[in-house]
Residue frames as a rotation matrix with the C-alpha (Angstrom) as fourth column:
MET 1
0.683 0.360 0.636 -137.47
0.659 0.072 -0.749 59.19
-0.315 0.930 -0.188 -89.39
ALA 2
-0.374 -0.852 0.367 -135.18
0.925 -0.313 0.216 60.99
-0.069 0.420 0.905 -91.70
LYS 3
-0.361 0.192 -0.913 -135.30
0.107 -0.964 -0.245 64.78
-0.926 -0.186 0.328 -91.86
GLY 4
-0.774 0.126 -0.621 -137.52
-0.607 -0.426 0.671 65.91
-0.180 0.896 0.406 -94.69
VAL 5
-0.741 0.589 -0.323 -140.06
0.353 0.750 0.560 63.13
0.572 0.301 -0.763 -94.25
CYS 6
-0.547 0.627 0.554 -143.44
-0.736 -0.676 0.038 64.52
0.399 -0.387 0.832 -93.25
HIS 7
-0.923 0.350 -0.158 -145.45
0.382 0.797 -0.467 62.57
-0.038 -0.491 -0.870 -90.72
TYR 8
-0.456 0.803 0.384 -149.08
0.253 -0.296 0.921 63.04
0.853 0.517 -0.068 -91.72
LYS 9
0.314 0.658 -0.684 -150.38
0.849 0.129 0.513 62.89
0.426 -0.742 -0.518 -88.14
ASN 10
-0.083 -0.428 -0.900 -148.19
0.766 -0.606 0.217 65.91
-0.638 -0.671 0.378 -87.31
ALA 11
-0.595 -0.274 0.756 -148.98
0.786 -0.394 0.475 67.88
0.168 0.877 0.450 -90.46
GLY 12
0.402 0.870 0.284 -151.76
0.785 -0.487 0.382 70.06
0.471 0.069 -0.880 -89.16
GLY 13
0.975 0.216 -0.058 -150.93
0.216 -0.844 0.491 73.63
0.057 -0.491 -0.869 -88.35
GLY 14
0.909 -0.381 0.171 -147.47
0.033 -0.342 -0.939 73.55
0.416 0.859 -0.298 -88.92
GLY 15
0.581 -0.812 0.059 -143.99
-0.544 -0.333 0.770 73.30
-0.606 -0.480 -0.635 -88.33
GLY 16
-0.256 -0.899 0.355 -140.89
-0.305 0.423 0.853 72.19
-0.917 0.110 -0.382 -90.00
ASP 17
-0.955 -0.289 -0.067 -141.03
-0.168 0.340 0.925 69.98
-0.244 0.895 -0.373 -93.03
CYS 18
-0.492 0.831 0.260 -144.73
0.791 0.551 -0.265 69.19
-0.364 0.075 -0.928 -92.73
ALA 19
0.046 0.504 -0.863 -145.67
0.035 -0.864 -0.503 72.78
-0.998 -0.007 -0.057 -93.51
ALA 20
-0.595 -0.369 -0.714 -144.49
-0.664 -0.275 0.695 72.13
-0.453 0.888 -0.082 -97.07
MET 21
-0.626 0.418 0.658 -147.06
0.455 0.881 -0.127 69.35
-0.633 0.220 -0.742 -97.60
ALA 22
-0.878 0.190 -0.439 -148.68
-0.431 -0.712 0.554 70.39
-0.207 0.676 0.707 -100.85
GLU 23
-0.109 0.810 -0.576 -151.21
-0.909 0.153 0.388 67.75
0.402 0.565 0.720 -101.78
LYS 24
-0.349 0.088 0.933 -152.89
-0.466 0.847 -0.255 64.54
-0.813 -0.524 -0.255 -100.70
PHE 25
-0.178 0.363 -0.915 -153.76
-0.936 0.224 0.272 61.78
0.304 0.904 0.300 -103.12
THR 26
0.363 0.386 0.848 -155.26
-0.577 0.808 -0.121 58.31
-0.732 -0.445 0.516 -103.11
MET 27
-0.304 -0.471 -0.828 -153.73
-0.929 0.338 0.149 55.36
0.210 0.815 -0.540 -104.86
SER 28
0.800 0.531 0.279 -154.65
-0.558 0.829 0.023 51.75
-0.220 -0.174 0.960 -105.44
VAL 29
-0.354 -0.914 -0.197 -152.17
-0.935 0.351 0.053 48.91
0.021 0.203 -0.979 -105.29
PRO 30
0.145 0.361 -0.921 -152.50
-0.389 0.877 0.283 45.19
0.910 0.317 0.268 -105.97
ASP 31
0.941 0.293 0.168 -152.88
-0.274 0.372 0.887 42.88
0.198 -0.881 0.430 -102.97
ALA 32
0.585 -0.785 -0.203 -149.35
0.766 0.617 -0.178 41.53
0.265 -0.052 0.963 -103.47
MET 33
-0.230 -0.671 0.705 -147.88
0.313 -0.737 -0.599 45.05
0.921 0.083 0.380 -103.30
LYS 34
0.431 0.454 0.780 -149.91
-0.602 -0.499 0.623 45.86
0.672 -0.738 0.058 -100.17
ALA 35
0.978 -0.094 -0.188 -148.58
0.191 0.768 0.612 42.69
0.086 -0.634 0.768 -98.54
ALA 36
0.160 -0.982 0.103 -145.01
0.838 0.080 -0.539 43.63
0.521 0.173 0.836 -99.51
LEU 37
-0.150 -0.150 0.977 -145.50
-0.159 -0.972 -0.174 47.16
0.976 -0.181 0.122 -98.13
ASP 38
0.782 0.488 0.388 -146.94
-0.469 0.049 0.882 45.75
0.411 -0.872 0.267 -94.91
ASP 39
0.731 -0.607 -0.313 -143.91
0.665 0.736 0.126 43.44
0.154 -0.300 0.941 -94.53
GLU 40
-0.198 -0.824 0.530 -141.62
0.606 -0.528 -0.595 46.42
0.771 0.203 0.604 -95.12
ARG 41
0.276 0.395 0.876 -143.60
-0.430 -0.765 0.480 48.50
0.860 -0.509 -0.041 -92.60
LYS 42
0.994 0.107 -0.027 -143.05
-0.033 0.519 0.854 45.82
0.105 -0.848 0.520 -89.95
ARG 43
0.392 -0.919 -0.045 -139.36
0.869 0.386 -0.311 45.48
0.303 0.083 0.949 -90.85
ARG 44
-0.385 -0.528 0.757 -138.83
0.332 -0.844 -0.421 49.23
0.862 0.089 0.500 -90.49
ARG 45
-0.458 0.311 -0.833 -141.03
0.886 0.079 -0.457 49.36
-0.076 -0.947 -0.311 -87.37
LEU 46
-0.957 0.226 0.182 -143.26
-0.166 -0.941 0.295 52.09
0.238 0.252 0.938 -88.81
ASP 47
-0.644 0.755 0.123 -146.85
-0.170 0.015 -0.985 52.79
-0.746 -0.656 0.118 -87.79
THR 48
0.423 0.900 -0.106 -148.61
-0.203 -0.019 -0.979 53.08
-0.883 0.436 0.175 -91.14
LEU 49
0.262 -0.257 0.930 -148.31
0.871 0.479 -0.112 52.12
-0.416 0.840 0.349 -94.79
GLN 50
0.926 0.093 0.367 -148.28
0.257 -0.866 -0.428 55.84
0.278 0.491 -0.826 -95.60
ASP 51
0.665 -0.742 0.086 -145.16
-0.551 -0.409 0.727 56.27
-0.504 -0.531 -0.681 -93.44
THR 52
0.159 -0.592 0.790 -143.62
0.342 0.784 0.518 53.29
-0.926 0.188 0.327 -95.23
ILE 53
0.542 0.104 0.834 -144.30
0.840 -0.065 -0.538 54.74
-0.002 0.992 -0.122 -98.68
ARG 54
0.970 -0.198 0.140 -142.94
-0.197 -0.980 -0.021 58.15
0.142 -0.008 -0.990 -97.63
SER 55
0.454 -0.840 0.296 -139.79
-0.377 0.120 0.919 56.54
-0.807 -0.529 -0.262 -96.26
ILE 56
0.163 -0.342 0.925 -139.22
0.700 0.701 0.136 54.47
-0.695 0.626 0.354 -99.41
LEU 57
0.728 0.171 0.664 -139.79
0.637 -0.527 -0.563 57.48
0.254 0.832 -0.493 -101.68
SER 58
0.906 -0.424 0.010 -137.55
-0.383 -0.807 0.449 59.70
-0.182 -0.410 -0.894 -99.55
GLU 59
0.186 -0.863 0.470 -134.70
-0.032 0.473 0.881 57.16
-0.982 -0.179 0.060 -99.80
TYR 60
0.305 -0.005 0.952 -135.27
0.877 0.390 -0.279 56.75
-0.370 0.921 0.124 -103.53
PHE 61
0.869 0.098 0.485 -135.16
0.341 -0.829 -0.444 60.47
0.359 0.551 -0.753 -104.28
ALA 62
0.736 -0.676 0.034 -132.19
-0.452 -0.454 0.768 61.06
-0.504 -0.581 -0.639 -101.95
GLY 63
0.064 -0.702 0.709 -130.26
0.341 0.683 0.646 58.35
-0.938 0.200 0.283 -103.82
LYS 64
0.468 0.199 0.861 -131.31
0.882 -0.044 -0.470 59.75
-0.055 0.979 -0.196 -107.18
ALA 65
0.996 -0.078 0.049 -130.09
-0.078 -0.997 -0.008 63.23
0.050 0.004 -0.999 -106.21
ARG 66
0.427 -0.892 0.151 -126.61
-0.282 0.027 0.959 61.85
-0.859 -0.452 -0.239 -105.41
ARG 67
0.269 -0.298 0.916 -126.20
0.728 0.686 0.009 60.36
-0.631 0.664 0.402 -108.88
């Protein structure tokens, strides 16, 4: 994973980037979006949908910062 992406399973007690985890939230997505995220998870060889969403958001914000 890219530096700066927090892996939830490693977030407890602290170190590195995960210590900055501020908040957890729950979200709902349509079935079609869940299926697309699951396909993307498999393509990226990630363990969870949460990891997939974090990875996508990290790439999005990194690209936005370069603009």
